N, C-alpha and C positions, 0 to 999 in steps of 0.2 A: 646382234647377232642373225647372221644368215640362218634358214632351218638345217643345208647341210650339213651334218655334223656328226659324220661317223664316227669320230670321241665319244658320243651317248654309247655307243655300242658298247663298248671296254666299261666302261662308268660302272652299267649295272652287269655287266656279263649276260648279256642276254642275246637270246637266239633269233636267228629271222625265223624260224619255223610258225606255218602255217599249217594247223590240225584241223582236219573235219573228221568226225564219225559220222557216216548217215546209217539208220538200221532200222528195222521196223517201225512202222506206224503201232507194234503189239496191240491190232485191236482196235485203233483208232481208225472208225471209217468215215470221219468228218473232212468238208472240203477245207481243199489246200488252198494254202494262197502264198505268195512269194513276196514281203516284205522285205527291205535294206537297214536292218539296223546300223548308225553313225553316231561313232563314240569323237566326241573333240574336246582336246584339252582346250581353255575359255581362258585360260587364269590371266588374267592384264599381272605380272608380273612384276618382281622389283628386283634391283640387283645387291642392294644391302642388306643381310638377314639381321643383323642386330646395329641399334647408333643409340646414341643420347648424350646428354648433356654433364658438364660436371662441375661444379662452385667449391668452394671453402664450405663449412655448413658451421661455421662461426658465427660471430659477427658482423664481420664482411664479408661475399664471396668472394674477394680477392685472396690467393694464397702468398702470404709474405713469406722471407725467408725462413727456414724452420719449420714451417708448414710442409702440410702434406694432406693431400687427397688420394680418393682409391674408387673403383668402379669393377663391377664383374661381367663377365661376357663368356659366351661358349664356342668353341674352336675346331673345328678337325682339322687334320695336319694339310699343311698348302695353304690355311689361311691365313691371316694376320690381322693384328688391332691396328689403328689407325688412329691418330688425336690431334687436334690443333690449339694453343692455347698464347695467347699477347707475352709478347716479353713486353712489361709492363712500363718499363721508362723507356720508350722507345718511342718511335714515328709511327714506324708499323712493320715492324719484326715481330715474327711471331716462331715457335715450336712445334717443331711436328717431327716424325721417321720420315728416312726417306720412302719413297713409297716402294711396295702396296702397303709399308705398315710392319711392325715389329714381329717377329717371327716367332712363333707358341709352341714349334717342333724341330725334332733336332732332324735330320735326314733318316733317321733309324724309326720314327716313329716316338721318341721320348719325348714328353713335354718339356719345355724349356723352363726354370725358375732361375731365381734372383737376378743382379743386376745386369738390366740390356738397356744402362744407358747412352753403350755405342753406335745405338743404333737411332739415339735422339738428334733433329739437326735443329741448326737456327737458320730463318729464312727472313728473305726482305720481298715485303709485299709489293714493293715497286709504285706504289701511288703516293709516299711521301717522302721529301727529302732529309735525309737522316741527320739529326742533331746531336751532338755527342751524349750519348748514352748516361741515363740518371736523373734524377728526383725532379733535377728545373726543365726536362723536357717538353715544353707544349705543345698541348695537344689542339687538336688535330694535326697544328703544324702546315708546313710553306709544301702545298700541292704540286706533283711534278708535272712539270710542262704540259709530258703528255706520257700516261703511266707506264712502266716497263713491266717487262714479266719477271714473273718473281724469279728467283735467284739465291741460291746458297751462301750465307754468312760465313767465309772461313778463315777467322781473324780480322779481317777489316772488312767493313762496308761498304759503298761507291765512293763514299766522301772521306775515305781515310778512318774514319773510327776504329776504334779495336773493341775486341771482345774476346772473352775466357772462351774454351773448349763449351759448345751445347753440354758436351757432358759433364764437364764441373759444375754448371750452373742448375742441373737439374740432374736425378738419380731419377729413374724409371727400372720399376723393381717388380717381376714378374711370381705370380705362385699359381701354384696347381692345387685348385679345392678339389679332384677327381672327378671323375663322370664327362670328361670335355668341360669344365668349368674354371675358368682362371680368374682371379684376380689383378691386377695391375695398380701400381701405387707410384705415384709421380710424387717427387720430393722437390722443396726447391734447398737446392743445395749452397744458394748464388749469394749467401751473407757474406761468407769468407774468402770472397774470390775481388778481384779489380771492376766487377762488373753486378753490383748487388742486384736486386729489382724483383720486383713481383709477378707471380704469373696471374693471367686472369681467368674468369669461367669459361671454358670449352665445349668444344664436343669431341666426340667418339665412331668410330664404326667399324662392324665387320664386313665384308663381301662374301657371298656367297661363290661358291669355289662349284663349276658346270663344266663335267668334258675336263677338267685335268687344269682350266683354266680361270682367274676371277674375274666376275661379272663386271667388277668395282675398280680395274688396278691403281685408281688415281682417285679415291673419294673423294677427298677436301680440296687437293693443290695440284699442279702439276707441273713440275719445274722449266723452265724456260717459255712459259704462258702467262697471260693477264690470269690475274684472282677473279676470284670467278663465285657467285650463288652463295653471298652474303661474309664471305671470309677475312674481305675487308675490312668490316665490322668490329669481326675478332682483334684483327693486326692493328686499327687506329684505334681502338674504343674498349676492348676486352668487349664487347658485346657479342656473347655468343647465338644470340637468339636468332636472327635470320639464317646464318646455317643450321642453327638446332632445328629451324622449321623445314628447311629444303632435305635435310638426310631422313626427317621422319619422313617426307613425301617417298622417299628411295630406298625407303626399309617396308620389309613387307615380305609376301609367300611369292619362292620360285621353287616349284616342282614339277619335275617331270611324270607324264604316267608313260605305265610298263605297258607292254605289249596288252593287249585288253585280252582276256579271257571270255566268249562267249558262250552259253551253254543253252539249250533245246532241252526241255524235258517234259512230261508228263505221268501224272499219276502218282508222282512223289512230291517231296518237300526238297525246298531250294537246296541242290545236293552238294553247295560248296561249302558252308559253315553253317552254324547255328549261335546264336548270343549267346550267353550264360556258358557254353563247354571250352572246353577245351579244343586247342587244334586236333584234329582228329589225326595226324601223321600222314596224311594223304598228299601235301603236296602245296597247302595254302601256306605253311611256313615259309615253301622256299620262295613261294610267290610274294609275298608279305616285306621278306627280310633283303630279296637281292631281284625280284620283278622279276624269277623266271615261272613261267607257268605250262614249263612241259611236263613237269611229273602233275600236277593236279590233270592237266587235260587226257594225260595218258589213264589217271585213276578213273576220271568222268567215264571213258568212252567203255569200261567194263560194268557200269553201274544199272540196271534195272529200271527201266524208266528215263534214262537220259536219249534223247533222238540223235543231238547233233553236238559236236562240241570244237569252238573255234580257237585259234589264238590270232590275232589280228597285229601286227607289227607296224609300225608308221613308216613309209616308205622313204629310202635313203637314212633317217635317224634310228629307228626301232622304236625308239620310244617317243612316245608323243609330248613334243617339249608345251612349253606356253608361249603366252603371246610375248615377244620381248620387239623393242627397238622398231616399234611398226610392222613387226611380219607376223602375222597370222601363225595361231597354236596347230599342233600337229591333229590329223584326222584320219579316221581307218574308216570303212563302209564293208560290210555280207552283205551279199542278197542270203536270205534263210528260206526254209522251206514248214510251214507252221500248218496246222489244222485246230480245228476247235477245243478247245482244252489245254492245248499247250504252252509252257511256261517258258516264259529268256530270263535267266540271272546273269550277270556279269561280274567281274573283279576285275582289279589292277592296285598297282601299288602305290603309293604315293612314296615315289620314287627318292625325293631326299628325306628318309626317315629310318627307323629303326626296322621297323613290322607293321607301320598302315597299311590298312588297304580298303580303295573303294569299292565296295558291292553292293547289288540288288539287295532292297531291307526285305525282310520276312520271305513267305513265299515265290520273291520274284515277280515278274510284270505277266498281264494278260499276254501272249505271243501275237494275237491276232488284232491288240488296240493299234492307233498310231498316233501321231503325234509325239512331243516332247515328252518324257520321262522321266528327263534329270531329276524330279522330284522324290523317283521311287529309291535315290542313289544315295549313301550316310558314310559316314569313314569310321572304319572301326581301329580297334588296336589288335594284334591277333594271340598278345602275351606272352608272345616267346622269348622276346628280347627287351632288356632293358632300355626304355625311353633316355631317349637324347636331346639335346634342341634341336629339330626338323632344320637340316643345311648345315647345322655345327656341331657335329657327333662325329668323334673320331671312329668309333664299331659303324656308323652305316656305312652300305654299300659303298655310296659315291666319295668315301675314302679307301676304300679298300680293303676294312676294318672288318675285324670278327665280333659278331654281334656280343653280346654280353648275355647270358640264357636267363632267361626266368618262368614261370610254370605258372600263369595266370589265366582266366576266362576269357574269351573275349567278348571284348565290351565296344560300345558307341565310345568314340573319342570325345569328350567333353569340349566345349567353346564358348567361351575362352579356355585355354586348358594351361597346365602349368607353364608351360612354355613361350604360348604367343594368343594370339588371337587371328582365328583363319576366316576367309572370306566363304561367305554361304556356300555350300557345297555346291548348288546351280551354275554356280560364280564360277567354277573349278573346272568342273565336267559335265559338258552335253551329252545326253542320248537320245537320239530320235528314234523314232519308226515309221518308216514311209513305204 
């Protein structure tokens, strides 16, 4: 992903405003200095928001005709769930949805429920010569002289063997549990067809959506290209461990940071927030839910003791993107004018959340100190919107959603939390004073 992505501006509805307010030092006659504050998104991001493996929970991990398995995942509008499992009585065939996966919302945002089997296809991995499908197939079978690209098996394979439609062999059914959580059930319906077969243990994924685009639109395979990353182990042997380990390494955290609010103040407590209190209705809610700091900045300019207020958007992208595909993360800097006794506090939205925000802890930081002050930053829940899986919640700003309101005190986000385990905060946001 390249750093220049104007679509991010619309994703969070963020403005390009840089706000600054200069007030009198209100009696502070100390020596002034001009440090520069720099805030960076240093998150080593991942393209998959969720992934996992599945198998039969009975005496055998194989899913026989008449048996089924289920797994649960979160998703927002535009996201899809993909999976892969072996057609067991074949040499190297596998079931998987057409990329990017099974659509889980209608265009109007209504969750899809019921039979989605039509989106499942049968694929030839291209690494083994196909025998007639059935219990007598030899494994692993004869290798192709030159491995071929993955192709869809639509009625017949390259050797002329015939197959019933994938949707007749496998039933895939979606159930919406609420709050952006779905259950996908895969049932082996091949028993009454001309192609009875077991299904192997498999893998599943959900990709992040960023700027309206999926970060991993082909998470498990790509038609017309060679098999990779352990898919062959599933297609030939029903072994999901290699691909499972691969997608686990591709799963983790991806989030931008909204334009950074910086406030310099003296003689007062941190004017942005206080843990244990409800949101004060001064603009923090808007920052935490949409990334827009303009209301809070405007309010802070009126507060006695506040000396300067800034809102710092990243060049070109507005939001500070994480590190992706070898690209460095977003960075903003601002020269300040501070005196002895001044303090600094910042706030920025955890972009792929409902109402989480990073902020300076306690009463902020001594404005005259220098060096890395990332240890003074923590992640907080504003308590104004019901939480969903970060990066996979339908009501989050990234999906153009409307938050489900709640009324709770501002609290630190636990880690691990109810949804995931986050990297240490200094591995997400870096703040320095020089």
